TORKOL-4160 file (C-alpha; in steps of 0.2 Angstrom, whole numbers, padded with zeros to 4 digits, m for minus):
260
<pt num="1" X="0403" Y="0500" Z="0650"/>
<pt num="2" X="0420" Y="0507" Z="0654"/>
<pt num="3" X="0414" Y="0513" Z="0671"/>
<pt num="4" X="0418" Y="0531" Z="0666"/>
<pt num="5" X="0409" Y="0547" Z="0667"/>
<pt num="6" X="0404" Y="0557" Z="0654"/>
<pt num="7" X="0414" Y="0572" Z="0660"/>
<pt num="8" X="0430" Y="0562" Z="0658"/>
<pt num="9" X="0441" Y="0562" Z="0644"/>
<pt num="10" X="0450" Y="0546" Z="0640"/>
<pt num="11" X="0456" Y="0536" Z="0626"/>
<pt num="12" X="0468" Y="0520" Z="0622"/>
<pt num="13" X="0484" Y="0518" Z="0613"/>
<pt num="14" X="0488" Y="0506" Z="0600"/>
<pt num="15" X="0506" Y="0499" Z="0604"/>
<pt num="16" X="0522" Y="0506" Z="0595"/>
<pt num="17" X="0525" Y="0489" Z="0589"/>
<pt num="18" X="0507" Y="0487" Z="0580"/>
<pt num="19" X="0507" Y="0507" Z="0575"/>
<pt num="20" X="0526" Y="0502" Z="0566"/>
<pt num="21" X="0519" Y="0486" Z="0560"/>
<pt num="22" X="0505" Y="0493" Z="0550"/>
<pt num="23" X="0516" Y="0506" Z="0542"/>
<pt num="24" X="0528" Y="0494" Z="0537"/>
<pt num="25" X="0514" Y="0484" Z="0529"/>
<pt num="26" X="0508" Y="0499" Z="0520"/>
<pt num="27" X="0526" Y="0504" Z="0513"/>
<pt num="28" X="0530" Y="0485" Z="0508"/>
<pt num="29" X="0513" Y="0480" Z="0501"/>
<pt num="30" X="0506" Y="0495" Z="0494"/>
<pt num="31" X="0522" Y="0506" Z="0491"/>
<pt num="32" X="0514" Y="0520" Z="0503"/>
<pt num="33" X="0527" Y="0535" Z="0507"/>
<pt num="34" X="0515" Y="0548" Z="0513"/>
<pt num="35" X="0506" Y="0546" Z="0530"/>
<pt num="36" X="0495" Y="0558" Z="0539"/>
<pt num="37" X="0492" Y="0552" Z="0557"/>
<pt num="38" X="0475" Y="0561" Z="0561"/>
<pt num="39" X="0477" Y="0559" Z="0580"/>
<pt num="40" X="0475" Y="0577" Z="0588"/>
<pt num="41" X="0484" Y="0569" Z="0604"/>
<pt num="42" X="0498" Y="0562" Z="0595"/>
<pt num="43" X="0513" Y="0571" Z="0602"/>
<pt num="44" X="0506" Y="0570" Z="0621"/>
<pt num="45" X="0512" Y="0554" Z="0628"/>
<pt num="46" X="0531" Y="0555" Z="0624"/>
<pt num="47" X="0535" Y="0537" Z="0629"/>
<pt num="48" X="0523" Y="0531" Z="0617"/>
<pt num="49" X="0529" Y="0545" Z="0603"/>
<pt num="50" X="0548" Y="0538" Z="0606"/>
<pt num="51" X="0543" Y="0521" Z="0604"/>
<pt num="52" X="0535" Y="0524" Z="0588"/>
<pt num="53" X="0550" Y="0534" Z="0582"/>
<pt num="54" X="0563" Y="0521" Z="0588"/>
<pt num="55" X="0554" Y="0508" Z="0579"/>
<pt num="56" X="0551" Y="0519" Z="0562"/>
<pt num="57" X="0570" Y="0524" Z="0563"/>
<pt num="58" X="0576" Y="0505" Z="0566"/>
<pt num="59" X="0565" Y="0499" Z="0551"/>
<pt num="60" X="0571" Y="0512" Z="0539"/>
<pt num="61" X="0554" Y="0516" Z="0532"/>
<pt num="62" X="0558" Y="0533" Z="0524"/>
<pt num="63" X="0541" Y="0539" Z="0526"/>
<pt num="64" X="0535" Y="0557" Z="0524"/>
<pt num="65" X="0524" Y="0559" Z="0539"/>
<pt num="66" X="0511" Y="0573" Z="0545"/>
<pt num="67" X="0505" Y="0573" Z="0562"/>
<pt num="68" X="0497" Y="0585" Z="0575"/>
<pt num="69" X="0507" Y="0592" Z="0590"/>
<pt num="70" X="0504" Y="0602" Z="0604"/>
<pt num="71" X="0513" Y="0618" Z="0608"/>
<pt num="72" X="0515" Y="0614" Z="0627"/>
<pt num="73" X="0520" Y="0595" Z="0625"/>
<pt num="74" X="0533" Y="0594" Z="0612"/>
<pt num="75" X="0547" Y="0595" Z="0624"/>
<pt num="76" X="0567" Y="0592" Z="0622"/>
<pt num="77" X="0577" Y="0595" Z="0606"/>
<pt num="78" X="0581" Y="0575" Z="0607"/>
<pt num="79" X="0563" Y="0572" Z="0604"/>
<pt num="80" X="0561" Y="0583" Z="0589"/>
<pt num="81" X="0576" Y="0578" Z="0581"/>
<pt num="82" X="0569" Y="0560" Z="0583"/>
<pt num="83" X="0554" Y="0564" Z="0575"/>
<pt num="84" X="0564" Y="0571" Z="0560"/>
<pt num="85" X="0573" Y="0555" Z="0559"/>
<pt num="86" X="0559" Y="0545" Z="0560"/>
<pt num="87" X="0551" Y="0553" Z="0544"/>
<pt num="88" X="0540" Y="0568" Z="0552"/>
<pt num="89" X="0542" Y="0581" Z="0541"/>
<pt num="90" X="0526" Y="0591" Z="0545"/>
<pt num="91" X="0518" Y="0595" Z="0563"/>
<pt num="92" X="0502" Y="0604" Z="0565"/>
<pt num="93" X="0500" Y="0614" Z="0580"/>
<pt num="94" X="0484" Y="0621" Z="0588"/>
<pt num="95" X="0489" Y="0640" Z="0592"/>
<pt num="96" X="0471" Y="0646" Z="0591"/>
<pt num="97" X="0474" Y="0664" Z="0597"/>
<pt num="98" X="0488" Y="0676" Z="0600"/>
<pt num="99" X="0478" Y="0682" Z="0615"/>
<pt num="100" X="0482" Y="0674" Z="0632"/>
<pt num="101" X="0465" Y="0680" Z="0638"/>
<pt num="102" X="0456" Y="0671" Z="0622"/>
<pt num="103" X="0467" Y="0655" Z="0625"/>
<pt num="104" X="0465" Y="0655" Z="0644"/>
<pt num="105" X="0446" Y="0655" Z="0643"/>
<pt num="106" X="0446" Y="0639" Z="0631"/>
<pt num="107" X="0460" Y="0629" Z="0642"/>
<pt num="108" X="0474" Y="0633" Z="0631"/>
<pt num="109" X="0484" Y="0642" Z="0645"/>
<pt num="110" X="0502" Y="0641" Z="0637"/>
<pt num="111" X="0512" Y="0657" Z="0636"/>
<pt num="112" X="0515" Y="0668" Z="0622"/>
<pt num="113" X="0534" Y="0665" Z="0623"/>
<pt num="114" X="0531" Y="0646" Z="0621"/>
<pt num="115" X="0522" Y="0647" Z="0605"/>
<pt num="116" X="0536" Y="0655" Z="0596"/>
<pt num="117" X="0551" Y="0645" Z="0605"/>
<pt num="118" X="0542" Y="0628" Z="0601"/>
<pt num="119" X="0540" Y="0634" Z="0582"/>
<pt num="120" X="0558" Y="0639" Z="0581"/>
<pt num="121" X="0565" Y="0624" Z="0589"/>
<pt num="122" X="0554" Y="0612" Z="0577"/>
<pt num="123" X="0558" Y="0622" Z="0561"/>
<pt num="124" X="0576" Y="0622" Z="0567"/>
<pt num="125" X="0579" Y="0602" Z="0563"/>
<pt num="126" X="0569" Y="0604" Z="0546"/>
<pt num="127" X="0550" Y="0600" Z="0551"/>
<pt num="128" X="0538" Y="0611" Z="0543"/>
<pt num="129" X="0524" Y="0618" Z="0554"/>
<pt num="130" X="0506" Y="0620" Z="0550"/>
<pt num="131" X="0499" Y="0633" Z="0562"/>
<pt num="132" X="0481" Y="0633" Z="0566"/>
<pt num="133" X="0471" Y="0648" Z="0572"/>
<pt num="134" X="0453" Y="0650" Z="0577"/>
<pt num="135" X="0443" Y="0667" Z="0576"/>
<pt num="136" X="0429" Y="0669" Z="0585"/>
<pt num="137" X="0432" Y="0661" Z="0602"/>
<pt num="138" X="0420" Y="0667" Z="0616"/>
<pt num="139" X="0433" Y="0681" Z="0623"/>
<pt num="140" X="0437" Y="0686" Z="0605"/>
<pt num="141" X="0436" Y="0704" Z="0599"/>
<pt num="142" X="0442" Y="0714" Z="0583"/>
<pt num="143" X="0458" Y="0718" Z="0592"/>
<pt num="144" X="0462" Y="0701" Z="0598"/>
<pt num="145" X="0457" Y="0693" Z="0581"/>
<pt num="146" X="0470" Y="0706" Z="0574"/>
<pt num="147" X="0483" Y="0701" Z="0585"/>
<pt num="148" X="0481" Y="0681" Z="0580"/>
<pt num="149" X="0482" Y="0688" Z="0562"/>
<pt num="150" X="0497" Y="0697" Z="0567"/>
<pt num="151" X="0506" Y="0684" Z="0575"/>
<pt num="152" X="0503" Y="0672" Z="0561"/>
<pt num="153" X="0511" Y="0684" Z="0549"/>
<pt num="154" X="0526" Y="0686" Z="0562"/>
<pt num="155" X="0527" Y="0666" Z="0564"/>
<pt num="156" X="0527" Y="0663" Z="0545"/>
<pt num="157" X="0524" Y="0645" Z="0545"/>
<pt num="158" X="0524" Y="0635" Z="0529"/>
<pt num="159" X="0505" Y="0633" Z="0531"/>
<pt num="160" X="0491" Y="0640" Z="0540"/>
<pt num="161" X="0473" Y="0636" Z="0543"/>
<pt num="162" X="0460" Y="0649" Z="0548"/>
<pt num="163" X="0445" Y="0642" Z="0557"/>
<pt num="164" X="0430" Y="0651" Z="0563"/>
<pt num="165" X="0424" Y="0644" Z="0580"/>
<pt num="166" X="0408" Y="0633" Z="0576"/>
<pt num="167" X="0398" Y="0623" Z="0589"/>
<pt num="168" X="0397" Y="0606" Z="0582"/>
<pt num="169" X="0384" Y="0594" Z="0586"/>
<pt num="170" X="0389" Y="0582" Z="0600"/>
<pt num="171" X="0400" Y="0594" Z="0607"/>
<pt num="172" X="0400" Y="0603" Z="0624"/>
<pt num="173" X="0400" Y="0620" Z="0615"/>
<pt num="174" X="0384" Y="0615" Z="0605"/>
<pt num="175" X="0376" Y="0610" Z="0621"/>
<pt num="176" X="0380" Y="0627" Z="0627"/>
<pt num="177" X="0374" Y="0636" Z="0612"/>
<pt num="178" X="0358" Y="0627" Z="0613"/>
<pt num="179" X="0356" Y="0632" Z="0632"/>
<pt num="180" X="0360" Y="0650" Z="0628"/>
<pt num="181" X="0349" Y="0651" Z="0613"/>
<pt num="182" X="0364" Y="0656" Z="0601"/>
<pt num="183" X="0360" Y="0655" Z="0582"/>
<pt num="184" X="0364" Y="0638" Z="0575"/>
<pt num="185" X="0365" Y="0632" Z="0557"/>
<pt num="186" X="0349" Y="0625" Z="0550"/>
<pt num="187" X="0358" Y="0614" Z="0538"/>
<pt num="188" X="0374" Y="0603" Z="0540"/>
<pt num="189" X="0382" Y="0613" Z="0526"/>
<pt num="190" X="0382" Y="0627" Z="0537"/>
<pt num="191" X="0394" Y="0619" Z="0550"/>
<pt num="192" X="0407" Y="0618" Z="0535"/>
<pt num="193" X="0419" Y="0631" Z="0535"/>
<pt num="194" X="0420" Y="0635" Z="0519"/>
<pt num="195" X="0401" Y="0634" Z="0513"/>
<pt num="196" X="0390" Y="0648" Z="0506"/>
<pt num="197" X="0379" Y="0646" Z="0522"/>
<pt num="198" X="0393" Y="0644" Z="0535"/>
<pt num="199" X="0386" Y="0651" Z="0552"/>
<pt num="200" X="0400" Y="0652" Z="0566"/>
<pt num="201" X="0397" Y="0657" Z="0584"/>
<pt num="202" X="0395" Y="0674" Z="0590"/>
<pt num="203" X="0408" Y="0679" Z="0604"/>
<pt num="204" X="0403" Y="0690" Z="0618"/>
<pt num="205" X="0408" Y="0706" Z="0608"/>
<pt num="206" X="0405" Y="0702" Z="0591"/>
<pt num="207" X="0391" Y="0695" Z="0578"/>
<pt num="208" X="0394" Y="0679" Z="0569"/>
<pt num="209" X="0394" Y="0688" Z="0552"/>
<pt num="210" X="0409" Y="0699" Z="0560"/>
<pt num="211" X="0418" Y="0684" Z="0564"/>
<pt num="212" X="0417" Y="0676" Z="0548"/>
<pt num="213" X="0421" Y="0693" Z="0537"/>
<pt num="214" X="0436" Y="0693" Z="0548"/>
<pt num="215" X="0443" Y="0676" Z="0545"/>
<pt num="216" X="0441" Y="0677" Z="0526"/>
<pt num="217" X="0450" Y="0693" Z="0526"/>
<pt num="218" X="0464" Y="0685" Z="0538"/>
<pt num="219" X="0466" Y="0671" Z="0524"/>
<pt num="220" X="0468" Y="0683" Z="0510"/>
<pt num="221" X="0481" Y="0694" Z="0519"/>
<pt num="222" X="0491" Y="0679" Z="0525"/>
<pt num="223" X="0492" Y="0669" Z="0509"/>
<pt num="224" X="0496" Y="0685" Z="0498"/>
<pt num="225" X="0509" Y="0690" Z="0510"/>
<pt num="226" X="0526" Y="0695" Z="0501"/>
<pt num="227" X="0535" Y="0689" Z="0516"/>
<pt num="228" X="0525" Y="0671" Z="0515"/>
<pt num="229" X="0526" Y="0668" Z="0497"/>
<pt num="230" X="0545" Y="0672" Z="0498"/>
<pt num="231" X="0548" Y="0659" Z="0511"/>
<pt num="232" X="0537" Y="0646" Z="0501"/>
<pt num="233" X="0547" Y="0649" Z="0484"/>
<pt num="234" X="0563" Y="0647" Z="0494"/>
<pt num="235" X="0558" Y="0630" Z="0502"/>
<pt num="236" X="0546" Y="0623" Z="0489"/>
<pt num="237" X="0549" Y="0631" Z="0472"/>
<pt num="238" X="0539" Y="0643" Z="0461"/>
<pt num="239" X="0528" Y="0630" Z="0456"/>
<pt num="240" X="0519" Y="0629" Z="0475"/>
<pt num="241" X="0519" Y="0649" Z="0474"/>
<pt num="242" X="0509" Y="0649" Z="0459"/>
<pt num="243" X="0496" Y="0636" Z="0468"/>
<pt num="244" X="0495" Y="0646" Z="0483"/>
<pt num="245" X="0492" Y="0662" Z="0471"/>
<pt num="246" X="0478" Y="0652" Z="0462"/>
<pt num="247" X="0470" Y="0646" Z="0478"/>
<pt num="248" X="0470" Y="0664" Z="0486"/>
<pt num="249" X="0462" Y="0671" Z="0471"/>
<pt num="250" X="0446" Y="0662" Z="0473"/>
<pt num="251" X="0433" Y="0672" Z="0484"/>
<pt num="252" X="0420" Y="0663" Z="0494"/>
<pt num="253" X="0403" Y="0668" Z="0493"/>
<pt num="254" X="0395" Y="0669" Z="0510"/>
<pt num="255" X="0377" Y="0673" Z="0515"/>
<pt num="256" X="0381" Y="0677" Z="0532"/>
<pt num="257" X="0395" Y="0690" Z="0529"/>
<pt num="258" X="0392" Y="0709" Z="0532"/>
<pt num="259" X="0402" Y="0721" Z="0519"/>
<pt num="260" X="0418" Y="0730" Z="0527"/>
């Protein structure tokens, strides 16, 4: 209908005025204070982002906002400071892997130094960072996954998500998995990251079981790290640390994990 090829990625914006108006309505009519913007491309068009920030600052809504961002699109200290003034207190970055070889294979071509530089600049203005990592990308091996865990520990962000690479139905990766005959979940629950029957993709070098085992290992290492827990206590208090300890104490039961 729009005259676009299936291979072309496209999306449309709501105007900054419309977005600011909707947020103001939520604040005034429903007393909303905490907002998550679930748009993975949010910090991409900086003219659009700056327009939203200017209107939120002008209206003084005093929101606590969580949004996605990209390591290679958050440019300029002025923009980062404006995001903070507009109420953006959390930014989630898709770092994915510490290996440039692994990232390049999935079109994440930014350099290693840019990851550390961007995270440092964002945190310097008081914005908390959620770092997203993926284990089991096609070029991953045990060494590259360990490098990713080591990077996560070095960055020591306020929160981290550890995912397995998954061929979700409808994605190009799913079509490739079907074409190549890769094993896929037989039930919808198998596409969950935390289910008993979670079944991620194998890599060129590792089985799905090895990927899943390492992911669960990385989660435990990160969220029991004394350095991480010390940072959380300083920033968010002892009660938050206890919540994290309780979370990390829950061991996931997996069908598709081999013993270490």
